[in-house]
C-alpha positions in Angstrom: -73.2 86.7 -7.1 -76.5 85.0 -6.2 -79.7 86.7 -5.7 -79.2 85.6 -2.2 -75.5 87.3 -1.4 -76.9 90.4 -3.2 -79.8 90.3 -0.9 -78.0 89.9 2.3 -75.4 92.4 1.1 -78.3 95.0 0.7 -79.8 94.2 4.0 -76.7 94.6 5.8 -75.9 98.0 4.1 -79.2 99.0 5.0 -79.1 98.3 8.5 -75.5 100.0 8.8 -77.0 103.2 7.3 -80.0 103.1 9.5 -77.8 102.9 12.6 -75.7 105.7 11.3 -78.9 108.0 10.8 -81.1 106.8 13.7 -80.9 109.7 15.6 -78.5 108.5 18.1 -75.7 111.3 19.2 -72.9 111.1 21.6 -73.3 114.0 24.0 -70.4 116.3 24.6 -69.3 116.3 28.3 -69.8 119.1 30.7 -66.1 120.1 30.3 -66.2 120.1 26.6 -69.6 122.4 26.7 -67.9 124.7 29.0 -65.0 125.2 27.1 -67.1 125.8 23.7 -70.1 128.1 25.5 -68.5 130.0 28.2 -67.5 133.4 26.7 -69.1 132.7 23.5 -72.4 133.0 21.5 -74.8 130.5 20.2 -76.5 131.4 17.3 -79.1 129.0 15.2 -82.5 127.8 15.2 -84.2 126.6 18.3 -87.9 126.1 19.0 -88.5 126.5 15.3 -86.9 129.9 15.0 -83.7 131.9 14.7 -82.0 132.2 18.4 -78.5 133.4 19.9 -77.4 133.3 23.3 -74.1 134.8 25.1 -72.6 132.3 27.8 -71.1 134.8 30.4 -68.5 133.3 32.5 -70.6 134.5 35.8 -73.5 131.9 35.2 -75.6 134.2 33.2 -76.9 133.9 29.7 -78.0 136.8 27.5 -80.6 136.5 24.6 -83.2 138.7 22.7 -85.3 138.2 25.8 -82.9 139.4 28.2 -81.3 136.6 30.0 -81.3 134.6 33.1 -79.1 131.4 34.9 -77.6 128.8 33.1 -75.8 125.9 34.7 -73.8 123.2 32.8 -73.5 119.6 34.5 -73.8 116.0 33.7 -77.4 116.8 32.2 -75.7 119.6 29.9 -76.8 123.3 29.9 -80.0 123.6 31.9 -82.1 126.6 32.7 -83.2 126.5 36.6 -86.1 128.6 37.6 -87.3 128.3 34.1 -89.7 125.8 32.0 -86.6 125.2 29.4 -85.3 122.5 31.4 -82.0 120.9 30.2 -80.5 120.3 26.7 -77.7 118.3 26.2 -75.4 119.3 23.3 -73.3 117.8 20.6 -70.4 119.8 19.4 -68.1 119.1 16.9 -65.5 122.4 16.1 -67.8 125.4 16.2 -71.0 123.3 15.2 -73.4 122.5 18.0 -76.7 120.8 18.2 -79.0 120.6 21.2 -81.0 117.7 22.4 -83.9 117.4 24.6 -85.4 114.0 25.6 -83.4 112.6 22.9 -84.5 114.4 20.1 -82.9 117.2 18.1 -84.0 120.4 19.4 -82.2 123.0 17.3 -78.4 123.5 15.7 -76.3 126.3 14.7 -72.7 127.7 15.4 -70.6 128.9 18.4 -69.2 132.2 17.6 -66.3 133.8 19.7 -67.2 136.4 22.1 -70.4 138.3 22.8 -71.9 138.3 19.2 -75.1 140.5 20.5 -73.0 143.4 21.3 
């Protein structure tokens, strides 16, 4: 192999690796989020610390601060009447990563049922 071919191959590999790890993500659909979260508990990291939240089928969530109302739509999981805003989710099995404004905001697992009880 010539140096030129080796260099070109290395550049292509580096570009492919960069594209795979660039932080791009494929957000789960609203239906996928509903199927994964409603009636279950997310537990993991969020906002720099441990966090757990149960998503009831009545549109309310429960967490350490008490809870409130959530909505699942095209923007992901939204918390109306709060400063939390909306979070897109990337779900793979029971693994969930939250994204806000295109940046990772936390990750953890989905546990069946209300794991807060």
